[in-house]
CHARMM internal coordinates of N, CA and C (Angstrom, degrees):
IC EDIT
DIST 1 N 1 CA 1.4475
DIST 1 CA 1 C 1.5266
ANGL 1 N 1 CA 1 C 109.83
DIST 1 C 2 N 1.2968
ANGL 1 CA 1 C 2 N 116.26
DIHE 1 N 1 CA 1 C 2 N 54.88
DIST 2 N 2 CA 1.4623
ANGL 1 C 2 N 2 CA 119.99
DIHE 1 CA 1 C 2 N 2 CA -176.17
DIST 2 CA 2 C 1.5234
ANGL 2 N 2 CA 2 C 113.57
DIHE 1 C 2 N 2 CA 2 C -76.50
DIST 2 C 3 N 1.3123
ANGL 2 CA 2 C 3 N 118.37
DIHE 2 N 2 CA 2 C 3 N -20.56
DIST 3 N 3 CA 1.4637
ANGL 2 C 3 N 3 CA 120.43
DIHE 2 CA 2 C 3 N 3 CA -179.53
DIST 3 CA 3 C 1.5255
ANGL 3 N 3 CA 3 C 112.50
DIHE 2 C 3 N 3 CA 3 C -75.13
DIST 3 C 4 N 1.3140
ANGL 3 CA 3 C 4 N 117.49
DIHE 3 N 3 CA 3 C 4 N -32.47
DIST 4 N 4 CA 1.4657
ANGL 3 C 4 N 4 CA 119.77
DIHE 3 CA 3 C 4 N 4 CA -174.64
DIST 4 CA 4 C 1.5247
ANGL 4 N 4 CA 4 C 113.20
DIHE 3 C 4 N 4 CA 4 C -54.61
DIST 4 C 5 N 1.3349
ANGL 4 CA 4 C 5 N 120.04
DIHE 4 N 4 CA 4 C 5 N -51.94
DIST 5 N 5 CA 1.4750
ANGL 4 C 5 N 5 CA 118.44
DIHE 4 CA 4 C 5 N 5 CA -178.49
DIST 5 CA 5 C 1.5277
ANGL 5 N 5 CA 5 C 112.65
DIHE 4 C 5 N 5 CA 5 C -58.09
DIST 5 C 6 N 1.3241
ANGL 5 CA 5 C 6 N 116.82
DIHE 5 N 5 CA 5 C 6 N -40.98
DIST 6 N 6 CA 1.4642
ANGL 5 C 6 N 6 CA 120.59
DIHE 5 CA 5 C 6 N 6 CA -179.37
DIST 6 CA 6 C 1.5287
ANGL 6 N 6 CA 6 C 111.26
DIHE 5 C 6 N 6 CA 6 C -65.66
DIST 6 C 7 N 1.3238
ANGL 6 CA 6 C 7 N 115.10
DIHE 6 N 6 CA 6 C 7 N -44.90
DIST 7 N 7 CA 1.4663
ANGL 6 C 7 N 7 CA 119.09
DIHE 6 CA 6 C 7 N 7 CA -177.40
DIST 7 CA 7 C 1.5261
ANGL 7 N 7 CA 7 C 111.45
DIHE 6 C 7 N 7 CA 7 C -68.78
DIST 7 C 8 N 1.3206
ANGL 7 CA 7 C 8 N 116.81
DIHE 7 N 7 CA 7 C 8 N -38.71
DIST 8 N 8 CA 1.4609
ANGL 7 C 8 N 8 CA 119.28
DIHE 7 CA 7 C 8 N 8 CA 178.22
DIST 8 CA 8 C 1.5217
ANGL 8 N 8 CA 8 C 110.40
DIHE 7 C 8 N 8 CA 8 C -61.67
DIST 8 C 9 N 1.3114
ANGL 8 CA 8 C 9 N 116.43
DIHE 8 N 8 CA 8 C 9 N -47.33
DIST 9 N 9 CA 1.4681
ANGL 8 C 9 N 9 CA 120.41
DIHE 8 CA 8 C 9 N 9 CA 179.84
DIST 9 CA 9 C 1.5274
ANGL 9 N 9 CA 9 C 110.82
DIHE 8 C 9 N 9 CA 9 C -61.19
DIST 9 C 10 N 1.3306
ANGL 9 CA 9 C 10 N 116.61
DIHE 9 N 9 CA 9 C 10 N -44.71
DIST 10 N 10 CA 1.4675
ANGL 9 C 10 N 10 CA 120.64
DIHE 9 CA 9 C 10 N 10 CA -179.24
DIST 10 CA 10 C 1.5306
ANGL 10 N 10 CA 10 C 111.19
DIHE 9 C 10 N 10 CA 10 C -62.59
DIST 10 C 11 N 1.3246
ANGL 10 CA 10 C 11 N 116.88
DIHE 10 N 10 CA 10 C 11 N -44.20
DIST 11 N 11 CA 1.4698
ANGL 10 C 11 N 11 CA 120.07
DIHE 10 CA 10 C 11 N 11 CA 178.94
DIST 11 CA 11 C 1.5227
ANGL 11 N 11 CA 11 C 110.71
DIHE 10 C 11 N 11 CA 11 C -62.79
DIST 11 C 12 N 1.3234
ANGL 11 CA 11 C 12 N 116.28
DIHE 11 N 11 CA 11 C 12 N -42.57
DIST 12 N 12 CA 1.4690
ANGL 11 C 12 N 12 CA 120.02
DIHE 11 CA 11 C 12 N 12 CA 179.91
DIST 12 CA 12 C 1.5198
ANGL 12 N 12 CA 12 C 110.68
DIHE 11 C 12 N 12 CA 12 C -63.27
DIST 12 C 13 N 1.3200
ANGL 12 CA 12 C 13 N 116.24
DIHE 12 N 12 CA 12 C 13 N -45.66
DIST 13 N 13 CA 1.4669
ANGL 12 C 13 N 13 CA 119.76
DIHE 12 CA 12 C 13 N 13 CA -178.67
DIST 13 CA 13 C 1.5240
ANGL 13 N 13 CA 13 C 111.64
DIHE 12 C 13 N 13 CA 13 C -67.77
DIST 13 C 14 N 1.3307
ANGL 13 CA 13 C 14 N 117.43
DIHE 13 N 13 CA 13 C 14 N -35.35
DIST 14 N 14 CA 1.4675
ANGL 13 C 14 N 14 CA 120.36
DIHE 13 CA 13 C 14 N 14 CA 177.31
DIST 14 CA 14 C 1.5225
ANGL 14 N 14 CA 14 C 111.30
DIHE 13 C 14 N 14 CA 14 C -60.36
DIST 14 C 15 N 1.3226
ANGL 14 CA 14 C 15 N 116.41
DIHE 14 N 14 CA 14 C 15 N -33.69
DIST 15 N 15 CA 1.4698
ANGL 14 C 15 N 15 CA 120.61
DIHE 14 CA 14 C 15 N 15 CA 178.69
DIST 15 CA 15 C 1.5326
ANGL 15 N 15 CA 15 C 112.14
DIHE 14 C 15 N 15 CA 15 C -89.46
DIST 15 C 16 N 1.3415
ANGL 15 CA 15 C 16 N 115.46
DIHE 15 N 15 CA 15 C 16 N 2.23
DIST 16 N 16 CA 1.4699
ANGL 15 C 16 N 16 CA 121.74
DIHE 15 CA 15 C 16 N 16 CA 179.25
DIST 16 CA 16 C 1.5287
ANGL 16 N 16 CA 16 C 112.01
DIHE 15 C 16 N 16 CA 16 C 57.15
DIST 16 C 17 N 1.3357
ANGL 16 CA 16 C 17 N 114.43
DIHE 16 N 16 CA 16 C 17 N 43.89
DIST 17 N 17 CA 1.4616
ANGL 16 C 17 N 17 CA 121.05
DIHE 16 CA 16 C 17 N 17 CA 178.83
DIST 17 CA 17 C 1.5192
ANGL 17 N 17 CA 17 C 110.42
DIHE 16 C 17 N 17 CA 17 C -102.31
DIST 17 C 18 N 1.3082
ANGL 17 CA 17 C 18 N 116.38
DIHE 17 N 17 CA 17 C 18 N 147.23
DIST 18 N 18 CA 1.4587
ANGL 17 C 18 N 18 CA 120.05
DIHE 17 CA 17 C 18 N 18 CA 169.22
DIST 18 CA 18 C 1.5292
ANGL 18 N 18 CA 18 C 107.77
DIHE 17 C 18 N 18 CA 18 C -83.09
DIST 18 C 19 N 1.3151
ANGL 18 CA 18 C 19 N 116.11
DIHE 18 N 18 CA 18 C 19 N 165.82
DIST 19 N 19 CA 1.4638
ANGL 18 C 19 N 19 CA 119.83
DIHE 18 CA 18 C 19 N 19 CA 175.03
DIST 19 CA 19 C 1.5245
ANGL 19 N 19 CA 19 C 110.41
DIHE 18 C 19 N 19 CA 19 C -60.97
DIST 19 C 20 N 1.3057
ANGL 19 CA 19 C 20 N 116.88
DIHE 19 N 19 CA 19 C 20 N -36.99
DIST 20 N 20 CA 1.4624
ANGL 19 C 20 N 20 CA 121.33
DIHE 19 CA 19 C 20 N 20 CA 178.96
DIST 20 CA 20 C 1.5226
ANGL 20 N 20 CA 20 C 111.01
DIHE 19 C 20 N 20 CA 20 C -63.05
DIST 20 C 21 N 1.3282
ANGL 20 CA 20 C 21 N 116.90
DIHE 20 N 20 CA 20 C 21 N -45.77
DIST 21 N 21 CA 1.4648
ANGL 20 C 21 N 21 CA 120.81
DIHE 20 CA 20 C 21 N 21 CA 179.67
DIST 21 CA 21 C 1.5262
ANGL 21 N 21 CA 21 C 111.72
DIHE 20 C 21 N 21 CA 21 C -62.25
DIST 21 C 22 N 1.3195
ANGL 21 CA 21 C 22 N 116.60
DIHE 21 N 21 CA 21 C 22 N -43.54
DIST 22 N 22 CA 1.4633
ANGL 21 C 22 N 22 CA 119.57
DIHE 21 CA 21 C 22 N 22 CA 178.22
DIST 22 CA 22 C 1.5253
ANGL 22 N 22 CA 22 C 110.55
DIHE 21 C 22 N 22 CA 22 C -64.89
DIST 22 C 23 N 1.3180
ANGL 22 CA 22 C 23 N 116.48
DIHE 22 N 22 CA 22 C 23 N -42.33
DIST 23 N 23 CA 1.4607
ANGL 22 C 23 N 23 CA 120.18
DIHE 22 CA 22 C 23 N 23 CA 177.71
DIST 23 CA 23 C 1.5136
ANGL 23 N 23 CA 23 C 112.02
DIHE 22 C 23 N 23 CA 23 C -57.90
DIST 23 C 24 N 1.3188
ANGL 23 CA 23 C 24 N 116.78
DIHE 23 N 23 CA 23 C 24 N -44.04
DIST 24 N 24 CA 1.4678
ANGL 23 C 24 N 24 CA 120.78
DIHE 23 CA 23 C 24 N 24 CA 178.31
DIST 24 CA 24 C 1.5308
ANGL 24 N 24 CA 24 C 111.01
DIHE 23 C 24 N 24 CA 24 C -62.82
DIST 24 C 25 N 1.3217
ANGL 24 CA 24 C 25 N 116.52
DIHE 24 N 24 CA 24 C 25 N -36.87
DIST 25 N 25 CA 1.4694
ANGL 24 C 25 N 25 CA 120.71
DIHE 24 CA 24 C 25 N 25 CA -178.07
DIST 25 CA 25 C 1.5277
ANGL 25 N 25 CA 25 C 112.25
DIHE 24 C 25 N 25 CA 25 C -68.54
DIST 25 C 26 N 1.3370
ANGL 25 CA 25 C 26 N 116.97
DIHE 25 N 25 CA 25 C 26 N -33.35
DIST 26 N 26 CA 1.4736
ANGL 25 C 26 N 26 CA 119.19
DIHE 25 CA 25 C 26 N 26 CA -177.48
DIST 26 CA 26 C 1.5286
ANGL 26 N 26 CA 26 C 113.15
DIHE 25 C 26 N 26 CA 26 C -107.93
DIST 26 C 27 N 1.3301
ANGL 26 CA 26 C 27 N 117.10
DIHE 26 N 26 CA 26 C 27 N -1.41
DIST 27 N 27 CA 1.4595
ANGL 26 C 27 N 27 CA 120.61
DIHE 26 CA 26 C 27 N 27 CA 173.31
DIST 27 CA 27 C 1.5127
ANGL 27 N 27 CA 27 C 116.72
DIHE 26 C 27 N 27 CA 27 C 87.64
DIST 27 C 28 N 1.3425
ANGL 27 CA 27 C 28 N 116.17
DIHE 27 N 27 CA 27 C 28 N 32.64
DIST 28 N 28 CA 1.4721
ANGL 27 C 28 N 28 CA 119.89
DIHE 27 CA 27 C 28 N 28 CA 175.43
DIST 28 CA 28 C 1.5283
ANGL 28 N 28 CA 28 C 108.73
DIHE 27 C 28 N 28 CA 28 C -133.37
DIST 28 C 29 N 1.3174
ANGL 28 CA 28 C 29 N 116.04
DIHE 28 N 28 CA 28 C 29 N 169.36
DIST 29 N 29 CA 1.4560
ANGL 28 C 29 N 29 CA 120.71
DIHE 28 CA 28 C 29 N 29 CA 179.26
DIST 29 CA 29 C 1.5269
ANGL 29 N 29 CA 29 C 111.08
DIHE 28 C 29 N 29 CA 29 C -82.07
DIST 29 C 30 N 1.3200
ANGL 29 CA 29 C 30 N 115.11
DIHE 29 N 29 CA 29 C 30 N 160.88
DIST 30 N 30 CA 1.4693
ANGL 29 C 30 N 30 CA 121.45
DIHE 29 CA 29 C 30 N 30 CA 178.38
DIST 30 CA 30 C 1.5210
ANGL 30 N 30 CA 30 C 111.12
DIHE 29 C 30 N 30 CA 30 C -55.72
DIST 30 C 31 N 1.3234
ANGL 30 CA 30 C 31 N 117.53
DIHE 30 N 30 CA 30 C 31 N -39.88
DIST 31 N 31 CA 1.4679
ANGL 30 C 31 N 31 CA 120.95
DIHE 30 CA 30 C 31 N 31 CA -178.54
DIST 31 CA 31 C 1.5228
ANGL 31 N 31 CA 31 C 111.41
DIHE 30 C 31 N 31 CA 31 C -61.93
DIST 31 C 32 N 1.3179
ANGL 31 CA 31 C 32 N 117.04
DIHE 31 N 31 CA 31 C 32 N -32.86
DIST 32 N 32 CA 1.4602
ANGL 31 C 32 N 32 CA 121.00
DIHE 31 CA 31 C 32 N 32 CA 178.10
DIST 32 CA 32 C 1.5239
ANGL 32 N 32 CA 32 C 110.42
DIHE 31 C 32 N 32 CA 32 C -67.57
DIST 32 C 33 N 1.3269
ANGL 32 CA 32 C 33 N 116.57
DIHE 32 N 32 CA 32 C 33 N -44.31
DIST 33 N 33 CA 1.4670
ANGL 32 C 33 N 33 CA 120.33
DIHE 32 CA 32 C 33 N 33 CA 176.81
DIST 33 CA 33 C 1.5292
ANGL 33 N 33 CA 33 C 109.39
DIHE 32 C 33 N 33 CA 33 C -59.70
DIST 33 C 34 N 1.3132
ANGL 33 CA 33 C 34 N 117.27
DIHE 33 N 33 CA 33 C 34 N -43.45
DIST 34 N 34 CA 1.4673
ANGL 33 C 34 N 34 CA 121.50
DIHE 33 CA 33 C 34 N 34 CA 179.61
DIST 34 CA 34 C 1.5268
ANGL 34 N 34 CA 34 C 110.80
DIHE 33 C 34 N 34 CA 34 C -59.90
DIST 34 C 35 N 1.3187
ANGL 34 CA 34 C 35 N 117.40
DIHE 34 N 34 CA 34 C 35 N -41.77
DIST 35 N 35 CA 1.4690
ANGL 34 C 35 N 35 CA 120.96
DIHE 34 CA 34 C 35 N 35 CA 179.49
DIST 35 CA 35 C 1.5210
ANGL 35 N 35 CA 35 C 111.43
DIHE 34 C 35 N 35 CA 35 C -68.82
DIST 35 C 36 N 1.3235
ANGL 35 CA 35 C 36 N 117.39
DIHE 35 N 35 CA 35 C 36 N -36.77
DIST 36 N 36 CA 1.4613
ANGL 35 C 36 N 36 CA 120.22
DIHE 35 CA 35 C 36 N 36 CA 176.16
DIST 36 CA 36 C 1.5250
ANGL 36 N 36 CA 36 C 109.85
DIHE 35 C 36 N 36 CA 36 C -64.62
DIST 36 C 37 N 1.3173
ANGL 36 CA 36 C 37 N 117.33
DIHE 36 N 36 CA 36 C 37 N -43.82
DIST 37 N 37 CA 1.4648
ANGL 36 C 37 N 37 CA 121.20
DIHE 36 CA 36 C 37 N 37 CA -177.85
DIST 37 CA 37 C 1.5250
ANGL 37 N 37 CA 37 C 112.59
DIHE 36 C 37 N 37 CA 37 C -70.21
DIST 37 C 38 N 1.3039
ANGL 37 CA 37 C 38 N 117.33
DIHE 37 N 37 CA 37 C 38 N -26.42
DIST 38 N 38 CA 1.4695
ANGL 37 C 38 N 38 CA 120.03
DIHE 37 CA 37 C 38 N 38 CA 178.73
DIST 38 CA 38 C 1.5292
ANGL 38 N 38 CA 38 C 111.74
DIHE 37 C 38 N 38 CA 38 C -87.13
DIST 38 C 39 N 1.3265
ANGL 38 CA 38 C 39 N 116.41
DIHE 38 N 38 CA 38 C 39 N -10.34
DIST 39 N 39 CA 1.4575
ANGL 38 C 39 N 39 CA 120.40
DIHE 38 CA 38 C 39 N 39 CA -177.85
DIST 39 CA 39 C 1.5146
ANGL 39 N 39 CA 39 C 113.27
DIHE 38 C 39 N 39 CA 39 C 83.41
DIST 39 C 40 N 1.3262
ANGL 39 CA 39 C 40 N 116.33
DIHE 39 N 39 CA 39 C 40 N 5.66
DIST 40 N 40 CA 1.4691
ANGL 39 C 40 N 40 CA 120.90
DIHE 39 CA 39 C 40 N 40 CA -179.85
DIST 40 CA 40 C 1.5290
ANGL 40 N 40 CA 40 C 111.67
DIHE 39 C 40 N 40 CA 40 C -70.81
DIST 40 C 41 N 1.3267
ANGL 40 CA 40 C 41 N 117.07
DIHE 40 N 40 CA 40 C 41 N -32.17
DIST 41 N 41 CA 1.4700
ANGL 40 C 41 N 41 CA 122.57
DIHE 40 CA 40 C 41 N 41 CA 179.63
DIST 41 CA 41 C 1.5176
ANGL 41 N 41 CA 41 C 109.18
DIHE 40 C 41 N 41 CA 41 C -134.00
DIST 41 C 42 N 1.3128
ANGL 41 CA 41 C 42 N 115.06
DIHE 41 N 41 CA 41 C 42 N 157.80
DIST 42 N 42 CA 1.4641
ANGL 41 C 42 N 42 CA 122.26
DIHE 41 CA 41 C 42 N 42 CA 175.98
DIST 42 CA 42 C 1.5217
ANGL 42 N 42 CA 42 C 107.81
DIHE 41 C 42 N 42 CA 42 C -120.19
DIST 42 C 43 N 1.3216
ANGL 42 CA 42 C 43 N 117.02
DIHE 42 N 42 CA 42 C 43 N 135.28
DIST 43 N 43 CA 1.4714
ANGL 42 C 43 N 43 CA 118.70
DIHE 42 CA 42 C 43 N 43 CA -178.20
DIST 43 CA 43 C 1.5234
ANGL 43 N 43 CA 43 C 112.70
DIHE 42 C 43 N 43 CA 43 C -69.61
DIST 43 C 44 N 1.3213
ANGL 43 CA 43 C 44 N 115.28
DIHE 43 N 43 CA 43 C 44 N 155.47
DIST 44 N 44 CA 1.4584
ANGL 43 C 44 N 44 CA 120.96
DIHE 43 CA 43 C 44 N 44 CA 168.66
DIST 44 CA 44 C 1.5231
ANGL 44 N 44 CA 44 C 107.71
DIHE 43 C 44 N 44 CA 44 C -67.99
DIST 44 C 45 N 1.3151
ANGL 44 CA 44 C 45 N 116.71
DIHE 44 N 44 CA 44 C 45 N 159.51
DIST 45 N 45 CA 1.4667
ANGL 44 C 45 N 45 CA 121.79
DIHE 44 CA 44 C 45 N 45 CA -177.03
DIST 45 CA 45 C 1.5284
ANGL 45 N 45 CA 45 C 112.11
DIHE 44 C 45 N 45 CA 45 C -55.56
DIST 45 C 46 N 1.3190
ANGL 45 CA 45 C 46 N 117.69
DIHE 45 N 45 CA 45 C 46 N -35.11
DIST 46 N 46 CA 1.4622
ANGL 45 C 46 N 46 CA 120.10
DIHE 45 CA 45 C 46 N 46 CA -179.76
DIST 46 CA 46 C 1.5301
ANGL 46 N 46 CA 46 C 111.38
DIHE 45 C 46 N 46 CA 46 C -57.92
DIST 46 C 47 N 1.3416
ANGL 46 CA 46 C 47 N 115.72
DIHE 46 N 46 CA 46 C 47 N -36.69
DIST 47 N 47 CA 1.4563
ANGL 46 C 47 N 47 CA 119.15
DIHE 46 CA 46 C 47 N 47 CA -179.03
DIST 47 CA 47 C 1.5205
ANGL 47 N 47 CA 47 C 111.71
DIHE 46 C 47 N 47 CA 47 C -78.61
DIST 47 C 48 N 1.3398
ANGL 47 CA 47 C 48 N 118.05
DIHE 47 N 47 CA 47 C 48 N -30.41
DIST 48 N 48 CA 1.4620
ANGL 47 C 48 N 48 CA 119.08
DIHE 47 CA 47 C 48 N 48 CA 172.47
DIST 48 CA 48 C 1.5252
ANGL 48 N 48 CA 48 C 109.33
DIHE 47 C 48 N 48 CA 48 C -60.17
DIST 48 C 49 N 1.3248
ANGL 48 CA 48 C 49 N 116.20
DIHE 48 N 48 CA 48 C 49 N -41.68
DIST 49 N 49 CA 1.4646
ANGL 48 C 49 N 49 CA 121.09
DIHE 48 CA 48 C 49 N 49 CA 179.16
DIST 49 CA 49 C 1.5268
ANGL 49 N 49 CA 49 C 110.11
DIHE 48 C 49 N 49 CA 49 C -63.28
DIST 49 C 50 N 1.3335
ANGL 49 CA 49 C 50 N 116.86
DIHE 49 N 49 CA 49 C 50 N -47.06
DIST 50 N 50 CA 1.4741
ANGL 49 C 50 N 50 CA 120.59
DIHE 49 CA 49 C 50 N 50 CA 179.58
DIST 50 CA 50 C 1.5280
ANGL 50 N 50 CA 50 C 111.37
DIHE 49 C 50 N 50 CA 50 C -61.06
DIST 50 C 51 N 1.3244
ANGL 50 CA 50 C 51 N 116.81
DIHE 50 N 50 CA 50 C 51 N -43.63
DIST 51 N 51 CA 1.4635
ANGL 50 C 51 N 51 CA 120.48
DIHE 50 CA 50 C 51 N 51 CA 179.97
DIST 51 CA 51 C 1.5271
ANGL 51 N 51 CA 51 C 111.19
DIHE 50 C 51 N 51 CA 51 C -64.48
DIST 51 C 52 N 1.3322
ANGL 51 CA 51 C 52 N 116.80
DIHE 51 N 51 CA 51 C 52 N -43.24
DIST 52 N 52 CA 1.4615
ANGL 51 C 52 N 52 CA 120.83
DIHE 51 CA 51 C 52 N 52 CA 179.67
DIST 52 CA 52 C 1.5282
ANGL 52 N 52 CA 52 C 110.31
DIHE 51 C 52 N 52 CA 52 C -61.70
DIST 52 C 53 N 1.3225
ANGL 52 CA 52 C 53 N 116.91
DIHE 52 N 52 CA 52 C 53 N -43.61
DIST 53 N 53 CA 1.4679
ANGL 52 C 53 N 53 CA 120.62
DIHE 52 CA 52 C 53 N 53 CA 177.85
DIST 53 CA 53 C 1.5286
ANGL 53 N 53 CA 53 C 110.58
DIHE 52 C 53 N 53 CA 53 C -64.10
DIST 53 C 54 N 1.3124
ANGL 53 CA 53 C 54 N 116.14
DIHE 53 N 53 CA 53 C 54 N -46.40
DIST 54 N 54 CA 1.4596
ANGL 53 C 54 N 54 CA 120.56
DIHE 53 CA 53 C 54 N 54 CA -176.58
DIST 54 CA 54 C 1.5256
ANGL 54 N 54 CA 54 C 111.62
DIHE 53 C 54 N 54 CA 54 C -59.97
DIST 54 C 55 N 1.3419
ANGL 54 CA 54 C 55 N 116.13
DIHE 54 N 54 CA 54 C 55 N -45.14
DIST 55 N 55 CA 1.4660
ANGL 54 C 55 N 55 CA 120.60
DIHE 54 CA 54 C 55 N 55 CA -177.36
DIST 55 CA 55 C 1.5301
ANGL 55 N 55 CA 55 C 112.98
DIHE 54 C 55 N 55 CA 55 C -90.63
DIST 55 C 56 N 1.3382
ANGL 55 CA 55 C 56 N 116.30
DIHE 55 N 55 CA 55 C 56 N -2.60
DIST 56 N 56 CA 1.4610
ANGL 55 C 56 N 56 CA 121.34
DIHE 55 CA 55 C 56 N 56 CA -179.43
DIST 56 CA 56 C 1.5312
ANGL 56 N 56 CA 56 C 111.92
DIHE 55 C 56 N 56 CA 56 C 57.44
DIST 56 C 57 N 1.3332
ANGL 56 CA 56 C 57 N 115.13
DIHE 56 N 56 CA 56 C 57 N 47.39
DIST 57 N 57 CA 1.4625
ANGL 56 C 57 N 57 CA 122.28
DIHE 56 CA 56 C 57 N 57 CA 175.99
DIST 57 CA 57 C 1.5250
ANGL 57 N 57 CA 57 C 107.86
DIHE 56 C 57 N 57 CA 57 C -129.97
DIST 57 C 58 N 1.3188
ANGL 57 CA 57 C 58 N 116.61
DIHE 57 N 57 CA 57 C 58 N 168.89
DIST 58 N 58 CA 1.4577
ANGL 57 C 58 N 58 CA 119.87
DIHE 57 CA 57 C 58 N 58 CA 177.37
DIST 58 CA 58 C 1.5317
ANGL 58 N 58 CA 58 C 110.05
DIHE 57 C 58 N 58 CA 58 C -85.51
DIST 58 C 59 N 1.2992
ANGL 58 CA 58 C 59 N 115.43
DIHE 58 N 58 CA 58 C 59 N 157.83
DIST 59 N 59 CA 1.4635
ANGL 58 C 59 N 59 CA 119.59
DIHE 58 CA 58 C 59 N 59 CA 173.56
DIST 59 CA 59 C 1.5257
ANGL 59 N 59 CA 59 C 109.27
DIHE 58 C 59 N 59 CA 59 C -63.21
DIST 59 C 60 N 1.3311
ANGL 59 CA 59 C 60 N 117.14
DIHE 59 N 59 CA 59 C 60 N -36.52
DIST 60 N 60 CA 1.4672
ANGL 59 C 60 N 60 CA 120.28
DIHE 59 CA 59 C 60 N 60 CA 176.60
DIST 60 CA 60 C 1.5252
ANGL 60 N 60 CA 60 C 111.03
DIHE 59 C 60 N 60 CA 60 C -56.96
DIST 60 C 61 N 1.3272
ANGL 60 CA 60 C 61 N 116.88
DIHE 60 N 60 CA 60 C 61 N -40.17
DIST 61 N 61 CA 1.4581
ANGL 60 C 61 N 61 CA 119.63
DIHE 60 CA 60 C 61 N 61 CA 176.96
DIST 61 CA 61 C 1.5323
ANGL 61 N 61 CA 61 C 110.49
DIHE 60 C 61 N 61 CA 61 C -64.50
DIST 61 C 62 N 1.3210
ANGL 61 CA 61 C 62 N 116.61
DIHE 61 N 61 CA 61 C 62 N -46.28
DIST 62 N 62 CA 1.4669
ANGL 61 C 62 N 62 CA 120.23
DIHE 61 CA 61 C 62 N 62 CA -177.91
DIST 62 CA 62 C 1.5188
ANGL 62 N 62 CA 62 C 111.97
DIHE 61 C 62 N 62 CA 62 C -56.80
DIST 62 C 63 N 1.3394
ANGL 62 CA 62 C 63 N 117.26
DIHE 62 N 62 CA 62 C 63 N -39.21
DIST 63 N 63 CA 1.4680
ANGL 62 C 63 N 63 CA 120.07
DIHE 62 CA 62 C 63 N 63 CA -175.14
DIST 63 CA 63 C 1.5194
ANGL 63 N 63 CA 63 C 113.76
DIHE 62 C 63 N 63 CA 63 C -94.37
DIST 63 C 64 N 1.3397
ANGL 63 CA 63 C 64 N 116.42
DIHE 63 N 63 CA 63 C 64 N 1.03
DIST 64 N 64 CA 1.4532
ANGL 63 C 64 N 64 CA 119.09
DIHE 63 CA 63 C 64 N 64 CA 174.51
DIST 64 CA 64 C 1.5208
ANGL 64 N 64 CA 64 C 116.08
DIHE 63 C 64 N 64 CA 64 C 91.69
DIST 64 C 65 N 1.3232
ANGL 64 CA 64 C 65 N 117.86
DIHE 64 N 64 CA 64 C 65 N 11.67
DIST 65 N 65 CA 1.4615
ANGL 64 C 65 N 65 CA 120.39
DIHE 64 CA 64 C 65 N 65 CA 178.17
DIST 65 CA 65 C 1.5259
ANGL 65 N 65 CA 65 C 111.75
DIHE 64 C 65 N 65 CA 65 C -85.41
DIST 65 C 66 N 1.2995
ANGL 65 CA 65 C 66 N 116.76
DIHE 65 N 65 CA 65 C 66 N -12.67
DIST 66 N 66 CA 1.4555
ANGL 65 C 66 N 66 CA 123.83
DIHE 65 CA 65 C 66 N 66 CA -176.96
DIST 66 CA 66 C 1.5222
ANGL 66 N 66 CA 66 C 106.85
DIHE 65 C 66 N 66 CA 66 C -137.09
DIST 66 C 67 N 1.3133
ANGL 66 CA 66 C 67 N 116.55
DIHE 66 N 66 CA 66 C 67 N 140.77
DIST 67 N 67 CA 1.4591
ANGL 66 C 67 N 67 CA 119.30
DIHE 66 CA 66 C 67 N 67 CA -175.38
DIST 67 CA 67 C 1.5159
ANGL 67 N 67 CA 67 C 115.39
DIHE 66 C 67 N 67 CA 67 C -94.02
DIST 67 C 68 N 1.3074
ANGL 67 CA 67 C 68 N 118.18
DIHE 67 N 67 CA 67 C 68 N -13.18
DIST 68 N 68 CA 1.4562
ANGL 67 C 68 N 68 CA 119.99
DIHE 67 CA 67 C 68 N 68 CA -175.32
DIST 68 CA 68 C 1.5164
ANGL 68 N 68 CA 68 C 111.19
DIHE 67 C 68 N 68 CA 68 C -110.16
DIST 68 C 69 N 1.3239
ANGL 68 CA 68 C 69 N 115.14
DIHE 68 N 68 CA 68 C 69 N 141.23
DIST 69 N 69 CA 1.4698
ANGL 68 C 69 N 69 CA 120.48
DIHE 68 CA 68 C 69 N 69 CA 178.28
DIST 69 CA 69 C 1.5012
ANGL 69 N 69 CA 69 C 111.04
DIHE 68 C 69 N 69 CA 69 C -69.85
END
COOR INIT
IC SEED 1 N 1 CA 1 C
IC BUILD
């Protein structure tokens, strides 16, 4: 799942959000967002759903199975 960290970071930066702001929006701490973006951790499915809703993209896009937002 190497695409997820890159896509998450890109989506966050496109919206000009800090890791803290994104964490507050989806209900996790800044350190969790940092670990997701570094590829150190992978979110539970509930957070993939929250992220997809928040950024208005598909989960397939987030994980790299689809190329278009």
